[in-house]
C-alpha positions, 0 to 999 in steps of 0.5 A: 136816281136822286143821288145822280141829279145835280141840285138846280137851286143854291144850297144856301139861299134856295135861289135857282142856279144859272145854267153855267153854275149848274152844269159845273156842279156848283152848289152856291149861286153867285151872291152866296159865293161872294164873301160875307161882307159883300153878301150883307148888301144884297137883299135876302131872298125867301127860301123856297118851300121844301121839295115835295115827294115824287108825285108818281110815288104818292099815286096809288097803283090801283089809280094808275091801273085804272087810268091806263085801262081808261086810256086803252079803252078810249084808244080802242074806241078811236080805232073803231070810230067810223062804221067803214073801219069796222066793215073793212076790219071785218072783211079783212080787206087787203090783208095779203100781198096777193089781194093788194096786187090783184086789186091794184091791177084791177084798178089800173085795168078799170081806169084804162078801159074807161079812159079808152072808151071815153077817148073813143067817144071823144074821137067819134064825136069830134068834140074837144078833149076838154069836154071829156076830161072830167068824164075820163077822170071821174069815170076812171076812178069809179070804174077802177074802184069797181074793177079793184073790188071785183079783182079783190073778190076773185083773189079772195075766192082763189086764196087757199084755205 
């Protein structure tokens, strides 16, 4: 892999090559490429330290394995960070398309039933709809969630073993 990489530094002085020179594969920077008489006027640039070995090659495999294991353990902890996630994983909520389908229809039916009852109460009382807007929305979400849970349970019970 090292044989395929172009040098990013001048082979004479070690100065970083400009992008245009580097992409053309030129081994020398502009001052080093000039004739010797013109180079004498330029101040000397200290040579950079020799390149270090590849850092990954110097790390022991046991240490890399230990780091990977620690990262995987941390990722597993993040997956189970909330108690609700553990409960949902244990219940296997919505694992099949049939359960999701029944739960979605249960939520829709519960929300619609609550909206219908709230609208009937609004018409019967003669109050403006603005007084019933919050009960329709909040009650609809609660009723929808309850009916979704009931429908999910029914789908779960009817599921073939």
